[in-house]
TORLUMKOL-458330 format. One record per residue: x, y, z of N, C-alpha, C in turn. Coordinates in pm, whole numbers, plus 32768, in hexadecimal, padded with zeros to 4 digits. Example, Ala and Ser with C-alpha at 12.3 -4.5 7.8 and 13.67 -1.06 7.14 Angstrom:
2
85277DC7830C84CE7E3E830C85287EB6830C;85057F1F82C485577F9682CA850A80038313;
***
This chain:
351
A61E3763D403A5C5378FD398A54A37D1D3D3;A5293849D3A1A4B2388ED3CFA4343849D39A;A3CC3848D3EAA34A381FD3B9A3083899D37B;A2D3388AD305A29A38FCD2C1A2253935D30E;A22C39B7D329A1C439FAD374A14B3A13D31B;A0D339FED353A0593A1ED30BA0203AA4D339;A0603AE3D39BA02F3B62D3CEA04F3BD1D36A;9FEC3C21D342A0093C8DD2E3A06D3CF1D31C;A0C53D20D2C9A1233D89D2EEA1123DFED28E;A1473E70D2B6A1483EE4D25DA1C73EE0D208;A1B63EEDD187A2243EEAD127A21C3F67D0D1;A28C3FA9D0BCA294401DD063A2E83FFACFE9;A2BC402ACF76A309401BCEFBA32640A6CEC6;A3A740C5CEB8A3D34147CE84A3FE4132CDF4;A3B24169CD97A3CE4155CD09A356411ACCC3;A31D4165CC63A29E413DCC27A2AA4118CB95;A32040E8CB6CA32D40AFCAE7A2EA4027CAE2;A3013FDECA77A2C03F5CCA67A2E73EFBCAD6;A3673EF6CAFAA3943E95CB5EA36B3EBFCBEA;A3733F40CC09A3463F6FCC8BA2B23F55CC9E;A2623F74CC39A1D23F5ACC40A1B73EC6CC51;A2023E73CC08A1EF3DE2CC12A20E3DB0CC9E;A27C3DDECCD9A29E3DB1CD60A2373DE0CDC7;A1FC3E55CDB0A1913E83CE08A1193E25CDFD;A0F93DFCCD83A08A3D9ECD6EA0A93D18CDB0;A1233CE7CDA0A14B3C68CDDDA13F3C6ECE75;A1733CD9CEB2A16E3CE7CF44A0DF3CEDCF76;A0863D2FCF2B9FFA3D36CF529FB63CAECF41;9FD63C68CED59F9F3BE1CEC39FC93B84CF34;A03F3B9DCF6AA0723B4ACFD7A02F3B6AD05C;9FD33BCAD05D9F843BE5D0D49FB13C5CD127;A00A3CAFD0EFA03C3D23D1399FF03DA2D113;9FF93E06D16B9FC33E8BD14DA0323EDBD10B;A0223EF6D08AA08F3F2BD038A0713FBAD00C;A0D6400FD015A0CB4097CFE2A13540AACF76;A10840D2CF00A16040ECCE8EA1784182CE86;A1F641AACE94A2194239CE8EA2304262CDFD;A1E642CACDD4A1F14303CD4EA2174395CD5F;A28943BDCD2BA2BD4443CD47A26144B2CD14;A22944A1CC9DA1D44508CC61A14544FDCC99;A1144567CCDEA08E4560CD19A01F4548CCB3;A02D4582CC3A9FC7456FCBD49FC444DECBA4;A03B44A4CB91A0414418CB69A00C43BFCBD8;A02C43E0CC549FFB4391CCC69F624392CCCA;9F274409CCB79E964413CCB89E5843C5CC45;9E9843CCCBD09E644382CB5C9E6942EBCB73;9ED642BCCBAC9EE2422DCBC89E7F4200CC32;9E6E4251CC999E0E422ECD029D814229CCCA;9D624287CC729CDC4289CC379CC34216CBD8;9D2A41F2CB8A9D1B4186CB289D2740FBCB66;9D6A40F5CBDA9D824074CC189DE74020CBCD;9E3D4062CB829EA8401CCB399F0E4084CB0B;9F7E4054CAD69FE640ABCA9F9FDF40A1CA07;9F8840F3C9CC9F7140EBC93C9FED410EC8EB;A0444160C924A0B9418CC8D9A120411DC8C9;A13D40D5C934A1A94073C930A17A3FE1C938;A1013FCBC968A0D33F42C97AA03C3F3AC960;A0123F5BC8E89F833F5FC8CA9F403ED7C8DC;9ECA3EDAC9159E7C3E5FC9259E923E15C9A6;9EFA3E37C9F19F173DF3CA709ED23E40CAE1;9E5F3E10CB0D9E103E57CB719E4D3E4ACBFB;9E423EB4CC499E763EB3CCD19E1E3E5ECD2C;9E5A3E09CD7F9E0D3DC0CDE59DD33E22CE4B;9D6D3DF8CE959D2E3E52CEF79D8E3E89CF60;9DF63E3ECF839E523E6BCFEC9EBC3ECCCFBA;9EB83EF3CF3D9F1E3F4CCF069EE43FD9CEF7;9F2A403ACF319F0140C5CF1E9F794115CEE9;9F5C418BCEB39FC141DFCE739FC94265CEBC;A0434298CECCA055431BCF09A0CA4363CEC8;A0C743E7CECFA1394438CEA0A1884471CF15;A1694445CF8FA1AF4471D007A20A4401D038;A28D4417D031A2EB43AED054A2E04387D0E8;A2D043E9D13FA2C143CBD1CCA2464378D1E9;A1DA4396D1A3A15E4349D1B1A17442B9D184;A1BA42A8D115A1D14221D0E0A22241CBD141;A2834207D184A2E241BAD1D5A2BE41B2D269;A25041ECD291A22D41F0D31FA2104164D355;A258413ED3C0A24140C0D408A24D4044D3AF;A2A84047D34EA2B73FD7D2F3A31B3F71D328;A3023EF3D307A3623E88D325A3C73E79D2B4;A3A03EA2D23BA3F23E8CD1C4A3E23F02D166;A4533F36D133A4513F9FD0CEA49F3F6CD055;A45D3F69CFE3A49C3F3ECF66A4C23FB8CF14;A5423FC3CEF3A573402FCE9DA57D3FF9CE0F;A5214026CDB9A5193FF1CD30A5234066CCD0;A599409ECCC6A5B14118CC79A6244101CC18;A6314153CBAFA6A54144CB56A728414FCBA3;A78A4103CB78A80740FBCBC5A84B4183CBD5;A84241D8CB70A8884258CB78A83F42BECBCF;A7C7429CCBFDA77F42F3CC5BA77642B3CCE6;A7B54241CCF9A7AE41FCCD7AA7E14255CDEB;A84E4299CDD6A88942E8CE43A8294356CE6F;A7F0439ECE11A793440ACE34A71843D3CE7B;A6E54363CE4CA66F4327CE8AA68D42F2CF15;A70142B2CF25A7264280CFAAA73A42F3D00C;A7744361CFDCA78943D6D032A7034410D05F;A6A44419D002A620444FD025A5D743F4D087;A5F54374D081A5B04311D0D4A5DF4312D165;A65B433BD17EA6994325D201A64A435AD279;A60343CBD26FA5B943F8D2E7A544439ED30C;A51B4347D2B1A49F42FBD2C5A4B44265D2D6;A531423AD2E3A54F41ABD2E3A5154164D35E;A522419FD3D3A4F1415ED44CA53540D7D462;A4E64071D47FA51D3FECD497A5133F8FD421;A4FA3FC4D3A9A4E13F70D334A5603F30D2FE;A54F3EBAD2C4A5B63E7DD270A5AF3EC0D1E7;A6243EE7D1B3A62B3F27D12FA6553EBED0C9;A60F3EBAD058A6333E5ECFECA6423EAECF6B;A6B53EA3CF2CA6C83EDDCEA7A69F3E77CE3E;A6473EA2CDE4A6223E4DCD73A6513E8BCCF0;A6B53EE3CCF9A6EF3F22CC83A7663ECFCC53;A77A3ECBCBD0A7E53E7ACB96A8433ED3CB47;A8B33EF5CB84A9133F48CB3FA9893F69CB97;A9E83FB2CB5FAA5C3FE8CBA6AA5B407ECB95;AA7E40C6CBFFAA7C4157CBF8AAF2418ACBA7;AAD741DDCB46AB43421DCAFBAB9B426ECB5A;AC1A4272CB3DAC7742C1CB8FACAB4273CC05;AC534250CC63AC814206CCD9AC934172CCBB;AC4B413CCC57AC4D40AFCC2FAC164055CC9F;ABC4408CCCF4AB8E4040CD66AB0D3FF9CD41;AAF63F8ACD8AAA773F42CD7FAA093F90CDC7;A98C3F6CCDABA91D3FBACDE0A9113FB3CE78;A92B3F40CEB4A9233F39CF47A9943F8BCF86;AA073F92CF42AA733FE6CF75AA4B4079CF73;AA0A40A3CF08A9DD412DCEFCA977414DCF68;A91440F4CF78A8AC410CCFDDA8E7410ED06A;A94440B2D084A98040ADD109A9D4412BD125;AA19415DD0C2AA6641D9D0D4AA0B424BD0FF;A9984256D0BFA93C42C3D0E1A8FE42AFD16B;A8DF4234D18EA8AB4218D214A9154237D27F;A990420DD264A9FC4229D2C2AA1042BFD2D5;AA0B4309D266AA214399D26CA9B543E0D2BD;A93E43A4D2C0A8CE43DFD30AA8C043A6D396;A9214354D3C1A91B4319D446A8B942A7D452;A8954269D3E0A83841F8D3E0A87E4178D3B4;A8FD416ED3CDA94D4101D399A9304078D3D2;A8E3406FD43DA8C73FECD477A85C3F9CD431;A8193FD9D3CFA7AB3F92D38DA7E13F2CD328;A7A83EB3D325A7D23E51D2C1A7AD3E80D234;A8073E69D1D5A7ED3E89D148A8013E0AD0F8;A7993DDED0B6A79D3D62D067A78E3D83CFD3;A79F3D1CCF7FA78E3D2BCEEEA72C3CC3CEBD;A6DB3CEACE5DA67D3C8ECE1BA6A13C87CD88;A6B33C0ECD54A6D53BFFCCC8A6B33B71CC9A;A6983B65CC19A6783AE2CBE2A6393AF2CB59;A60C3A84CB1CA5CB3A8ACA99A53C3ABCCAA8;A52D3B3FCAACA4AD3B7ECAD0A4823BE2CA67;A43A3BB6CA02A4003C0FC99FA37C3C43C9D8;A3753CC7C9E9A3073D03CA34A27E3CDCC9FF;A26C3CDFC97EA1E83CC4C943A1B93C38C968;A2133BD6C963A1ED3B4CC983A1CD3B3DCA18;A21F3B7ACA6EA2073B6FCAFEA1833BB1CB22;A16A3C28CAECA0ED3C6ECB09A0743C20CADA;A0843BD6CA6EA0163B85CA389FFF3B05CA88;A0523AECCAEBA0423A76CB3FA07F39F8CB07;A0D83A06CAA5A11E3991CA71A18B3967CAD4;A1A938E5CADDA20B38B5CB40A29338F7CB2C;A2D03921CB9AA3543961CB95A39B394CCC19;A41E395FCC16A4713951CC8EA4D039C7CC98;A50039E0CD11A5623A49CD24A5BB3A25CD99;A6233A76CDB0A6813A60CE1EA6863ADECE75;A67A3ACBCEF8A6903B36CF59A7173B1CCF99;A7763B77CF84A7FE3B65CFB7A81B3BC9D024;A8573B98D091A87D3BF2D0FDA8E53BB2D156;A9473C01D181A9A83BCED1E2A9633BB7D269;A8F83C01D282A8A03BE7D2F4A8333B89D2C3;A8473B06D2D8A7ED3AA3D29DA75F3AB0D2D6;A7523AD9D353A6CD3AEBD38DA6803B57D343;A6C53BC2D31BA6843C2CD2D0A6593BFAD246;A6B03BADD205A68D3B74D182A6173B16D18D;A6113AC9D1FAA5A23A6CD20FA5203AB7D22A;A5273B28D272A4B03B79D287A47A3BABD201;A4D33BE1D1ADA4A93C11D12AA46F3BA0D0D7;A4B03B2DD0DCA47C3AB8D094A3EF3A97D0C1;A3D93A92D145A3573A6BD179A2E93ACED152;A30B3B4ED14AA2A63BB2D12BA2873BBBD095;A2DF3B85D042A2C83B8BCFB1A29D3B05CF75;A2AF3A99CFBEA28C3A15CF89A1F53A09CF7A;A1CA39E1CF04A13E39C2CEECA138394ECE89;A0C33912CE72A0C03894CE29A1073893CDA2;A1063902CD5AA1443905CCD6A1CA394ECCD5;A1FC3975CD4BA27B39BDCD53A2CC3981CDC4;A3283929CDA0A37738DECE02A3FB3927CE1A;A41C393BCE99A4943985CEBFA4F9392ACF05;A5773938CEDEA5E538F3CF1EA63E395ACF65;A68F392BCFC3A6EE3983D006A77D395BCFE3;A7D739B9CFF7A86539A4CFD9A8B43A0DD027;A92339E7D064A9773A47D0ABA9D33A96D04D;A9E03A6BCFD0AA403AA7CF74AA043B21CF2F;AA033B91CF75A9CC3C0CCF3DAA1D3C37CEC2;AAA03C2BCEC9AAF63C55CE59AAD23C08CDDB;AACA3B84CDE5AAAE3B33CD6FAA233B4CCD36;A9C03B57CD8EA9373B6ECD60A92D3BF5CD19;A96B3C5CCD52A9653CDFCD12A9B73CE5CC91;AA2C3CAACC91AA7E3CADCC18AA3D3C5FCBA7;AA013BEECBC8A9BB3BA1CB62A9493BF1CB25;A8F93C34CB7BA8893C81CB4AA8B13CF9CAF7;A91F3D38CB1CA94D3DAFCAD3A98F3D8BCA4F;A9EA3D2CCA52AA3D3D11C9DDA9F43CC7C96F;A98F3C79C991A9473C2FC928A9033C8FC8C6;A8E63D0AC8F2A8A83D68C896A9043D8FC823;A9873D90C83EA9E73DA9C7D2A9E33D37C76E;A9E03CBDC7A0A9DC3C48C748A95A3C48C6F7;A8ED3C74C735A86C3C78C6EEA86F3CDBC679;A8B83D49C688A8C73DA6C618A9083D5EC5A1;A9733D12C5BDA9B63CC7C553A9603C59C51A;A9123C16C570A8B83BADC540A8503BE7C4E1;A8203C60C502A7C23CA2C4A9A7FF3CC4C422;A87C3CEEC424A8C13D09C3A6A8C93C89C352;A8F03C1AC392A8F83B9CC34AA8723B73C30F;A8073B83C35DA7823B61C32AA75B3BBDC2B7;A77B3C3DC2C5A7583C9CC25CA7A23C83C1DA;A8193C4DC1E4A86A3C2FC16CA8523BA1C138;A7FE3B54C17EA7E43ACBC152A85C3A70C163;A8A63A7FC1D0A9213A32C1E3A907399EC1FB;A890397AC22AA86E38EDC239A87938B9C2C6;A848383EC2DAA8413803C35FA8C937D6C393;A92137A6C33AA9A83781C367A9EF37FAC3A1;A9E4386AC35BAA2438E4C388A9E63914C40C;A9623908C417A91D3935C490A94B38E2C508;A950385EC4F7A97B3807C564AA0A3826C58D;AA613839C52BAAED3858C549AAF938DFC58F;AAAC393FC560AAB539C5C599AA8739C7C62B;AA1A3981C648A9EA397CC6D2AA4E3934C72D;AA8B38C9C6F9AAEB387EC748AB6838D1C765;AB9C3912C6FDAC0F3968C713ABE839E3C767;AB6A3A0BC75AAB3A3A7CC7A9AB393A5EC83D;AB0739E9C864AB0239C9C8F3AB9039B6C929;ABED3989C8D5AC79397FC900ACB13A0AC91C;AC8E3A6BC8C7ACBE3AF4C8DBAC803B31C959;AC003B1CC96CABBC3B4CC9E5ABFF3B11CA61;AC1C3A8ECA5CAC593A4CCACEACE63A80CAEA;AD353A99CA81ADBE3ACCCA97ADBD3B4FCAE3;AD683BACCAB7AD653C2DCAFBAD263C20CB85;ACBE3BCCCB90AC7E3BB9CC11ACDA3B7BCC78;AD243B15CC50AD813AD3CCACADEF3B35CCD8;AE1C3B89CC7AAE833BEBCC9EAE513C4DCD08;ADCC3C60CD0CAD903CBBCD6FAD703C75CDF2;AD873BF0CDF8AD723BA7CE74ACFA3B4ACE75;ACBF3B31CE00AC493ADCCDF9AC6B3A48CE05;AC0A39FACE31AC133968CE33ABFC3937CDA4;AC5B38ECCD68AC4A38BFCCDEABC73874CCC6;AB95382ACD2BAB1C37DACD18AAA03831CD00;AAA338ACCD2EAA2F3904CD1CAA0F3917CC88;AA743916CC34AA5E3930CBA5AA2038B9CB5C;AA193847CBA0A9D037D4CB69A93F37D4CB98;A9193836CBE9A8943839CC24A8363899CBDE;A7C738B8CC23A75C3909CBEAA78A3997CBC9;A7DD39D2CC1FA80A3A5ACC09A87E3A62CBA5;A8B339EFCB7DA91C39EBCB19A8E539B5CA96;A8F23933CA82A8C638F4CA05A8303909C9ED;A7DF38FBCA57A74F3909CA45A7283990CA0D;A75B39FACA49A73B3A81CA1CA7733A9BC991;A7EB3A67C977A8293A79C8F4A7D33A3DC885;A7A339C3C899A7533980C833A6D239CDC818;A68B39F4C884A60D3A3BC872A6213ABFC828;A6873B0AC84FA69C3B8FC816A6CE3B88C786;A71C3B23C766A7533B18C6DFA6F23AD8C67D;A68E3A90C6B0A6333A46C658A5AD3A89C643;A57E3AD6C6A4A4F43B05C6A1A4E03B83C64D;A4753B87C5FEA4523C02C5B8A4253C71C616;A40F3C50C695A3E93CB5C6F9A4623D01C730;A4DA3CD2C711A5543D0DC749A5763D91C704;A5823DFCC753A5A63E7FC71BA6343E7FC6E3;A6903E3CC728A71B3E3BC6F9A7293DEDC677;A6E53D7DC66DA6E63D31C5EFA6AB3D85C57E;A6403DCEC59CA6023E26C539A6653E8DC505;A6B03ECBC560A7123F30C536A7793EF2C4D7;A7A73E7AC4FAA8063E36C4A2A7CC3E1BC417;A7513DEDC411A7113DD4C390A7073E53C33C;A6E63EC1C37FA6D93F3FC337A7613F73C308;A7C93F5EC358A8503F82C32BA8763F33C2AF;A84D3EB4C2AAA86C3E60C237A8283E93C1B8;A7BC3EDDC1C7A7763F17C153A7B93F96C121;A81F3FC4C16BA865403DC143A83440BBC184;A7D740AFC1E3A7A64125C229A80E4155C28E;A81341D6C2A8A871420CC309A83B41F5C395;A89741F3C3F6A86F41E1C481A8144253C4AD;A83442CEC488A7E34340C4AFA7544332C47A;A7464305C400A6C242F3C3C4A6734287C40D;A6B5421AC42EA67341ABC473A64341D8C4FD;A69B4219C547A6794244C5CEA60942ACC5CE;A6074301C568A59F4368C561A513432BC555;A50B42B3C51FA48B4271C50DA4644214C57D;A4B6420BC5E7A49B41B1C656A46441FCC6CD;A40841BDC716A3CF41FBC78EA41841D0C80D;A4694165C805A4B34136C879A5454121C856;A5984113C8BEA629410BC8ADA653407EC888;A6AE4074C827A6F33FF6C80BA7763FFBC85B;A7793FB4C8CBA7E83FC2C92BA86E3F95C8F2;A86E3F43C88BA8EC3F15C853A9403F86C81A;A9013FF4C7F5A94A4063C7B5A9A940A7C819;A97740DDC889A9D64116C8E9AA2F40ADC92B;A9FB4032C93AAA4B3FCAC97AAAC23FA3C924;AAB23FA9C8A0AB243F88C848AB973FE7C860;AB794064C877ABE140C8C893AC2340AEC91A;ABD04095C980AC06407FCA07AC533FFBCA0E;AC1E3F91C9D1AC5F3F0EC9D7ACE63F10C98E;ACEB3F54C91EAD693F5FC8D5ADD33FA2C92D;ADAC400FC970AE0B4054C9C9AE333FFBCA3D;ADD43FAFCA73ADF33F55CAE2AE513EE6CAB6;AE3A3EAECA3FAE933E47CA0BAF203E7AC9F7;AF2C3EF4C9C4AFB03F2FC9B1AFF53F46CA37;AFA93F73CA9AAFE33F8BCB1EB0123F0ACB5F;AFC43E9ECB4DAFE33E1FCB8EB03B3DC4CB38;B0593DEBCABFB0AB3D99CA66B0643D1BCA36;AFE13D24CA1FAF903CB2C9F2AF6E3CC6C95F;AF863C60C910AF6B3C66C881AED43C59C869;AE9B3CBAC81EAE0A3CBCC804ADF33CD8C76F;AE0E3C76C719AE053C91C689AD793CB8C65A;AD113C7AC690AC893C9DC665AC673D2BC691;AC873D4AC70DAC6D3DD1C740ACB93E39C6F0;AD373E1BC6CFAD863E79C680AD443E94C5F9;AD153E2AC5B6ACD63E3CC533AC503E85C53E;AC033E67C5A7AB853EACC5B9AB9D3F40C5D6;AC033F5FC623AC253FEAC63EAC494032C5BC;AC933FEFC567ACBA402BC4E7AC414045C48E;ABE13FE9C48EAB683FFBC43DAB12406CC476;AB02406DC4FAAAA940CEC53AAAE1415BC538;AB63416AC552AB9A41EFC56EAC07421DC50D;AC3541C2C4B6ACA441E7C45EAC8141DCC3CA;AC0541BEC3ABABD941B9C320AC01413DC2D2;AC2E40D5C315AC55405BC2CFABD94012C29C;ABE43FD5C228AB703F8DC1F1AB613F07C238;AAE53ED9C24DAAD03E56C28BAB143DE5C23F;AB143DEAC1BCAB533D80C16CABE93D7DC186;AC283DF1C190ACB73DF6C1ACACD53DC2C239;AC7B3DDDC298AC8E3DADC321AC893D14C325;AC2A3CD8C2DFAC213C46C2DAAC9E3C0CC299;ACC93C49C22DAD413C18C1E7ADBB3C1BC242;ADCA3C84C290AE3D3C8EC2E9AE363C28C35A;ADBE3C09C38BADB13BA0C3F0ADD83B17C3B6;ADB13AFEC33BADCE3A7DC2FDAE623A6EC2DA;AEA83ADEC2C9AF353AD8C2A1AF943ADFC317;AF623AD9C391AFBB3AE0C404B01A3A68C408;B08A3A7BC44AB0F03A13C453B0B83994C493;B0DB3921C45CB0AB38A1C491B0E53889C51C;B093384DC574B0C13834C5FCB06C37C6C63A;B0923799C6B1B0443736C6FAAFBD3772C721;AF543720C71BAECD3751C738AEC2378FC7C3;AF093758C824AEFD3788C8AEAF6D37E7C8D5;AFB3381CC872B0243876C88DAFF738EAC8E5;B03E38FEC952B01F396CC9AEAFB5394ACA14;AF5238FCC9EBAEE138E0CA45AF07387BCAB1;AF4D3811CA8BAF7337ABCAEDAFCE37E4CB58;B02C3839CB2EB0883874CB8FB03B38CACBF5;AFDD3918CBC4AF8E396DCC1DAF37391ACC79;AEFA38B0CC44AEA5385ACC97AEF43816CD04;AF6E37E9CCE2AFC337A9CD47AFE8380DCDB4;B0033887CD8BB02938EFCDEBAFB43911CE46;AF3A390FCE0CAEC2392ECE5AAEA538C3CEC1;
***
C-alpha cells in the first residue's frame, strides 16, 4: 500500500464542463498545482477572470492552486496526472490531441459512456490513440462512482473509484485526488468500473420516466434492482468482476444518478414522460446526457454479445423509435415470467 504523498504535483484536467471543473477543484484542494484546459480562449479568459466556471458550475470558486489555460501543451507540461473529462463521443478526438503532450503522466478517463460504432469503453479509446501515436506505455485508468458535480464542488462528502490494471498508477491517481471530503478507492477491474458508470445512465433515463409518470416507490425500487442486474449481465459478458457492480461504481453510482434531481439523465427521462421530444429536450440543455448515445451503443453491444437487455431495448425505442414511455413500461411489465436470476447466475459462475 502506498503512503499518501503530501508533496504537490502538477495535475492537468482536460474538459471544462461541470465534472471536469469539479475534479480540477478537488485536485487543487488536495494540494496540487492544477491546470484546467478550456478549448475556447475567450471562455478560458472569462473563467480565469471570474475565478469560477459560471456557465457550468456557478458559485464554485477556484482554489488558489487552480489556473486556467486554452493551450493544451501548457496544461499538460510536466504533469504527474492528466484527467480526461470530456463527453464520451469526443473522447477519441481529445485523446488524439493529447498524445504529443503526455510525457510521463498517468492518464485517467473520467468520462462515462461507450463509443458509438466501435462500442468501446473510454479507456480502450484513449489507449488506442496513445498506441497509434507511439505512447502506448502510459497507464490509462478510469474514475467512476456516485459523483454529482455540484455536491462534490460544494465540499459535500463523496467517494469515487480509481480503476487500473496498473494498480500503482491507480494508487498514484488516488493519492493526488484524495482530500478530506472526497474519498478515493482503487480497483483493478477497469471493465466493471467503466461499464457500471456508462450503463447506469441508461437506467437513470428510465428512472426519470417512472418519476415523471408517478409510478411510485415500489416501481422505482424494482426498476433499479432490475437495472443493476441488466448492467451486470452486459458487464460480466465484457469480462467484468461481478462484485464490482455491488460497489461504488455499480450500485452506488446507479442510486445517485437515478434518485438525484441533479442528474441530467434522470431529467431527460422526466421530460420524456411529459411528452416532450428528445430533440426539444436536448436543445434546452447545456451539457450532454450520456445515457442517450450509450443506449444506442449498449443495445448494439448486447445484440453482438447475445445478452438480453430489456430496459435498454425499451429506452432505445423511446429515444430513437418514437415509442411512448407508457407503452415501454407496459411492455416491460408484460414480459414472460422467469427466475429472478435468469442469465445472471450463469454469467457470474462463468466469470
